[in-house]
C-alpha positions in Angstrom: -314.1 -156.1 162.4 -310.3 -156.0 163.0 -308.2 -158.9 164.1 -304.8 -158.6 165.7 -302.5 -161.6 165.8 -299.7 -161.8 168.3 -296.9 -164.1 167.5 -293.6 -164.6 165.7 -292.7 -162.4 162.7 -293.9 -163.7 159.4 -291.6 -164.3 156.4 -292.9 -161.1 154.7 -290.5 -159.0 156.8 -287.4 -161.1 155.9 -287.2 -159.5 152.5 -286.1 -156.2 154.1 -282.3 -155.7 153.6 -280.2 -155.2 156.7 -278.0 -152.2 157.0 -274.9 -154.1 157.8 -274.9 -156.1 154.5 -273.3 -153.6 152.1 -272.3 -154.3 148.6 -268.6 -153.7 147.9 -267.8 -150.4 146.2 -267.1 -150.7 142.5 -263.7 -149.5 141.3 -263.5 -146.7 138.8 -262.3 -148.0 135.4 -260.9 -145.7 132.8 -261.0 -146.7 129.2 -258.2 -145.7 126.8 -260.4 -142.8 125.5 -261.1 -141.7 129.1 -257.4 -141.6 130.0 -256.7 -139.6 126.8 -259.5 -137.1 127.7 -258.3 -136.8 131.3 -254.7 -136.3 130.2 -255.8 -133.6 127.7 -257.8 -131.7 130.3 -255.0 -131.9 132.8 -252.4 -130.6 130.3 -254.6 -127.8 128.8 -253.5 -125.1 131.3 -249.8 -125.8 130.8 -250.2 -125.8 127.0 -252.1 -122.4 127.2 -249.3 -120.9 129.3 -246.6 -122.0 127.0 -248.5 -120.8 123.9 -249.1 -117.4 125.6 -245.4 -117.1 126.4 -244.4 -117.9 122.9 -247.0 -115.6 121.4 -246.4 -112.6 123.7 -242.7 -113.1 124.2 -241.8 -111.5 120.9 -243.5 -108.2 121.8 -240.6 -107.2 124.0 -238.2 -107.6 121.1 -239.6 -105.0 118.8 -241.1 -101.5 119.1 -243.2 -99.6 116.7 -241.3 -96.4 117.4 -238.4 -95.6 115.1 -234.9 -95.9 116.5 -233.1 -92.7 117.3 -230.4 -92.0 114.6 -226.8 -91.9 115.8 -225.7 -88.5 116.9 -229.1 -87.3 118.0 -228.5 -87.9 121.7 -225.9 -87.5 124.4 -225.5 -89.8 127.4 -225.4 -88.9 131.1 -224.6 -91.1 134.1 -227.1 -90.8 137.0 -225.5 -89.8 140.3 -226.7 -90.7 143.8 -229.8 -88.7 144.7 -230.6 -87.8 141.1 -234.1 -88.1 139.6 -235.4 -87.7 136.1 -236.9 -84.3 137.3 -233.5 -83.0 138.6 -231.7 -84.2 135.5 -234.3 -82.5 133.3 -234.0 -79.2 135.2 -230.2 -79.4 135.0 -229.9 -80.1 131.2 -232.7 -77.8 130.1 -233.3 -75.0 132.6 -235.5 -73.0 130.2 -237.7 -75.9 129.1 -240.7 -77.3 130.9 -239.3 -80.2 133.0 -242.4 -82.4 132.3 -241.6 -82.3 128.5 -237.9 -83.1 129.1 -238.7 -86.0 131.5 -241.2 -87.4 128.9 -238.6 -87.1 126.1 -235.9 -88.8 128.3 -238.2 -91.6 129.3 -239.4 -92.2 125.7 -235.8 -92.2 124.4 -234.6 -94.7 127.1 -237.7 -96.9 127.0 -238.5 -96.2 130.7 -242.0 -97.1 131.9 -241.6 -95.2 135.2 -239.7 -92.3 136.6 -237.3 -94.4 138.8 -233.6 -94.3 138.0 -230.7 -95.7 139.9 -227.2 -94.4 140.6 -224.7 -95.4 137.9 -227.5 -95.9 135.2 -226.6 -94.3 131.9 -229.4 -92.3 130.3 -229.6 -91.0 126.7 -230.5 -87.3 126.6 -232.0 -85.9 123.4 -229.5 -83.7 121.5 -232.0 -80.8 121.6 -231.4 -80.5 125.3 -227.7 -81.2 125.4 -226.6 -78.1 123.5 
């Protein structure tokens, strides 16, 4: 048989912790080693960028292609409206303009075909005669 007792709460329920009694949050403490590791991790991207700039910065100073000997080229000043193609057709009307543009770009170290007015370009001596 089952017995139900009605009355005040017993002391067994008083061991349940109330929600409003919170323990204070603990503060994060970093040891000397923890600070050193945190500093190293934070500085790593900056160190990698600096090393990359130092390591790759010298590539712009040198080229594997031999320099053109003196007297093997003439210079021309780009006029307004000129392009490498129009200069190539003007200096070598009998040659393929694609080859002339390629030679001019290689001699002047151009990566594209854009030239600006007033720019001085070296023309291979083969085409200037």
